[in-house]
N, C-alpha and C positions, 0 to 999 in steps of 0.2 A: 719440585720447584714451581711447576706450572700451577699446581693446585694452590700453593701458598700465595702466588702472585695474584690469583683471581679471587681469593678469599677476602671479603670485605667485612669489617667489624664496625658496629655503630659507635658513634661518639657518646650517645646517651641512651639509657634503657628505662626511663620513666614510662609510666603507662599511657600518658597522653599529654597534649599541649597545655592543658589546664592544671596539671599537677604542679605542686610547689617544687621549685628547684633550689632556691637559696633565700636566706634572710639577710638583707643588705640595708644598712643605715636605717633601721627601724621599719623597713617595708618588706613585704613578701614579693619574691620574684618568681614568676611562673616559667615553665619550660618554654612556652612560646616566646616570652621576652628574652630568655637566654639565647635561644636559637637565632632570633632576629638580630641580637647583638653580635653574635658570631659572624653572621653574614655581613652585617654592617661594618665590622672591623676589618674583615677580609677585603672589603672594597677600599679601605683606607690604607692598608699596608702597602709600602712601596715594593718594587721588584728587588728583593734581596734573597740570598740563600738561607740566611739565619735570622732568627728573632731572639734577641737577648731579653728574656722575660723577667723584669725586675719588679713586677707588681706585688706590693704587699697586700693589697686588697684581693681576697681569694676569688671573688666574682670576676674582677678584672683579669686576674691571672688565668682563670679557667676559660674565659672568653678568648683570651689571647692564645691559649693552647689550641682551642678549636679553630680559630681563624688561621693560625699558622698551618695546621693540618689541611685546611681547606685550600690554602694557597700552595701546598706542598713545600712549605718552608720548615726548617728544623728549629725547634725551640732549644735555646741554650739556657741551662739552669745553673747559675753560678753558686759556689759554696758560700759566698758572701758578696756584699756590694761595696767592699772597700775599693778605693781608687786603684791600688796596685793590682788587685784581682781582676777588676773589670778591664784594665788596660792590657793585662796579660792575655785575657780572652780575646780582646780586640786584635791583638797581634796575631793570634792563632786563627781567628775567624774574621778577617777584615770586611767581608761582605755581609754586614749585619745591620739591623735596625734595632734600636732599644725601645722596648715596650714598658711604659711607666704608668704610675698612678697620676691623677690630675694634679698639676702644679708642682710635680717633682722633676728636678732637672739634674742631669749628669753631664757636666762639661766635656766637650769633645766627642759627643755621640749624637747621631741623628736619632730623633725620638718621635714616637707616636703614643698618645695617651689611649690606653685601653678603654677607659671610661672617662669622658670629659667631665668637667665640673658639674654638669647637670645630671650625671649618672645615666641610667638607662633612658630617661626621658630626653637626654641630650643627644642620643644617637638617632641617625636617620634610619627609619624602618626599612628593612630589606624586602618587604613584601612576601615574607615567608608564609606559605599556606599552612593551615592547620593540618597536622599529621604528616608534614613533610619528612620523608625518610632519606633525604639526599645526603645527610651527614653520616656517611659510613666510609671508612677509609681502608685501603689495602693493608693486609696484615704485615706485609714486608716493607711498608713505607716507613722510612726513618722519621720518628716522631720527635725525639729529643736527644740531647747530649747532656747527661748529668755528670757531676764531678765528685770524686771521692772527697771525704771531709777534710783531709789533710792531717788527721790525727797521728798518722805514721810518716808524714813527709809531705811532698808537693802534691796538691790535688791533681788527679788524673782523669781525663775524659772517658766517659762510658756511653757508647752509642746504644740507643734503645729504639727498637722498631715498635710500631703501634700494636702488632700482634703480641709481642713479648709483654708489653705493659698490660694490655687488656686481659690476656689469658692468665697472667699472674694474679691480677686483682679479682677476676672471676673465681679462680681457684681458692683464694683466701676467703672470699665471701661464702663459698660453699661450706668450708670447714666451720665458719662462724655462724652459719644458719641465717644469713641475711635475707634469704628469700621471704622469710616471715616478718621482716622488719622494714619493708618498703614504706617510705614516707616518714621514717624516723629522722629526728634532727641530729646533726653531727657537729660537734664542736671539737676543734683541734688546737693544741698548743704548739704544734711544730710547724716550721716554715715549709711551704709547699715547693720551694726550689730544691729541697732535700728529697732524696728518693723515698724515704718513709712518708713524708708529708705529701709528696706527689701521689704515691700509691694509696695511702690509707686515709687521705682527706679528699683531695680533688678527684682522683679516679674512682675511689670507693663510692663517692657520691654519684658520679656520672654513671657508673656501671651497675649500681644496685638500687637506683631510685630513691636515694636519700636526700634530705634537705640540708644543704651545707650552710653553716654560719660563715659569713664573709669576713669576719674579723678573726685575728689570732690572739686570744686573751692569754696573758702570762701570769697575772697576779690572781690569787685565790678568789677574791671578790669578783673579778672580771669573769673568771671561769664560771662561777656560780650564776652570774647574771646572764652569760651567754647560754647556759643550759636552760635557764628559766624562760627564755624566749619561746621555747617549744612546748606545746601544751601536753604532749603525751610521751611517746617513746624517745629516748635520748641515748646517744653514743658519745663517749669521750675518748679522743685519741691523744695520747700524751707520752711523756717520758718519765723515767724514774726520778729525775731531778724535780720536775714539776709535780709529780705525784707526791713526793715526800713533802714538798712545800705546802701542798693542798691539805695533807693530813695534819701537818703541824699547825696550820692556821686555825682550824676548828670551825670555819665558817659553815653555816647551814647550806646544804646542797639539795636541789630538787632530785627526785628519784632518777636513777640512771639504770639503763637496761644492759649496757655492755661497755667495758673499758678495754681499750687496746693500748699496749705499751711496747716501746722499742727504743733503740739507739744505744743502750748501755745495759750491762747485766742488771737484772732485777732480783733483789734478795727475796726469797720465798716468804719471809716474815712480812716484808713491806707489801707484797702481793696479798697476803692473807689479811693484813690490817686494812688495806684498801677495800677488799671485798666486804669485810665486816662493816666498815664505816659507810660505804656507798651502796651496799646491798645489791651488787651486780657482779657477775663473773668477770674476771680479768684475764685476758689472753695476751700472751707475749708473742711478738713476731721476731723471727730470725731471718736475717738476710744481709745483703751488702750492696754497695753501689754497683759492683760488677754484675750481679745477678738479679737484683731486686729481691722481693720477699720469697723465701723458700719453704719455711716451716712455721708452725705455731704450737703453742702449748698453753694449758691452763696452769700457771706457775705454782699456785697454791696446792695443786693436786698431784703434780708429777714432775719429775726431773727430765722426762723424755719429751723430745720434740717429734711432731708428726709432720712429714713433708706434705706440701700442697699436692693435690692430685696431679699426676703427670711428672713430678720431680722424683728422680732416683739418685742415690749416692753410691759410690764405690770407692775403695781405697787401694793404693799401691804404695811403693816406697817413697813417693813424693808427698803423699798426703791424701786428702779426701777430695773427690771430684763430684760435682753436681752436673746432672744432665736432665733434659726434659723437653717436652714438645714446644715450650715457649722460650727455651734458651738457645742461643746460637752456639751449638757445639757444647763441649764439656768445659767447665770452669773449675780451676783449682781453688779451693776455699782456704782462706788465711786463718783457719782455726784448728784447734786440736779437738778432734771429734771421735767419740767412741760409738761405733755402729752397733745397733741392735738388730737391724735388718737394713734393706736398701731404702727404707722409707722412715725408719725410726732411729733416733740417736740421742746421745747425751753430749752436751757441749762442755768442754773443759777450758775454754778461753782461747784467745788468739795465739797463733803460733809465735808472733812477735812478742807476746807477753811472757813467754816462757823464759825463766832466768836460771842460770847455772853459776853458782858462786862457790868456789872451793870444793867442787864436786857435789854440792847439794842443789837440788832442783826445787823450784816453786814457780808460781805464776803471779803476775802483777794483779790479776783479778782476785786471787786468794789473799794477797797482802792487803789490797785495798779494802776488801771485805772486813778484815780484822781491824784495820785502821779506823774505818768509819763506824765500827761497832763500839768503839770506846766512848764512854759517857763524857760529854764535853766537847767532842769533835763534831763540828757542824758540816765539814766537808774536808776531804783529803785525798791525795793521790800519790802513789809511788810511781817512779819512772826511771829509766836509765839515762843519765846525762851523756853528753858526748864523750867519746873515748879520748882520754887525754894522754894515752900511752902508758898509763899505770899498769903494773903487772897484775894487780888484784882489782876485779870489778867491784864497784860500789854503787848501790842504789841511792837515789835522792828521793825526798818526799817534801811536798808542800801541803800545809795543813791550815785550816781555819778552825782555831780553838782558842778564843780569847781568854778563857778562864784557866787554861793549862799552861805549864811551863815545859821546857825541853826535858828536864830530868823526870818529871812526872809522866809525861807522855811516853818517853822511851821505856820507862819502867813498866808501864801498862802494856806496851807493845811486846816487851820481853816475856811477859806472861803468856802471850798468845802465839808468837812466831819464833822460829829459830833465830837466835841472836845474830847469826851470820847475815841475815837479811835486814837487820836494823838499818834505817836510812842514815847515810853520811854523805852529804849534809841533810839535816832536817830544818826546814824554814817555816816560820809562822807568817801567814799573809792574811790580808783583810778579806780576800775573795779569790777563788780560782778563776782562770780566764776561760770559762765555758762559752762555747758558741751557742747559737739559738736552739740547737738540738740537745744541748747538755754535754756535748763531747768536748774534749780537751786537746786542741791541736798541739802537736809536739813542739813546734817552734814557739808557740806562746808560753809553754811551760819553761822552755829553756831561757826565754827572755826574762820571765819572772824570777827564775832561779838566779840569773845573773844580777838582776836589779836588787835582789834581797841578799846578795852575798855578804857574809860577815867575815871580818878579819880574825 
């Protein structure tokens, strides 16, 4: 414990103060500018225990993360910025200040702008000397509280130490060979308040000397424009939903050197199509809010996942447990896993996704794969509705398929899956209620099912 408490890990690992750190509003931001901004914001933050970081601007968010660490304040990373979610967090953490983008207001919250309207030029310089190495923090310092996505219920807080975050990201970078990609530009389509975005966009940039694009592009043309900003090596951090849209659009993309993907199961064929189209290896990341990232695989090449250095798995009658040097004890994983060794495994889906109907077993991931493989289906999901006391369990499904009707779709499903798993009810909708990471919160699915109920 003494060794852990005295271990300090740096905020940033770029080679020097004149290295590029980010691309922000059409301008290059150097490391010295970023560090000065961190010091400047730390001076402006009030004495509070927590900082609710709501910055959509990645540069402002990352400056806020560093400033909070400098003040030994804990960053709260909400799963969304809906009024209900924010007030729920405020009730649980009343001693907080809200960190925002310039001109954005959240009623009922004390606020500080991470970057005033003048951007970096509007901040008072903190007099940071070139090569200042003061921004290193104890490994056991609590850095952030993230929240689960809510896809299986109420979002739950997950406490993250600085050492846990840094060692996880450093381990992933080693597997990905990022030591040879220092200075590469990084564009991410995922929100940085989510664990995947925090680790694979903000922290990956900080800890591997990458140049972070400060915007979060969502549409294919915006993604292409963001990548084109960088003159040479490029990394794209995305999700299966965004990747599918990017491939369907057909827009020309600049050369990409590495693609990272997470948040939902990725079909091997989609991974292979993405590699062929973009000319870059695609690596999928496995993890969860409880642990952060744990393993990676090149999806087009293997079904096996390889744990990040230092992570080990074991199984007992309760399930699969993860442990490692940057985890706080053992964590029971909410997935069905087939171990090949203590560091290699095959993933069979979430434990909560396993369904048993009339003695027959399947998984929601398997059913969703076949539903979305049907020609004419743009998006679709199986899920278990609330238990209404019926003796026989029935699955529900919501589907976006404007050119299909119920009879046709059920007929095509019957060719692919056991009829016992056919959805009852099946509802056609205009769009699924995906959150910014592409996940489908259970409560949103239940509301949509109720709103589209047919007599």
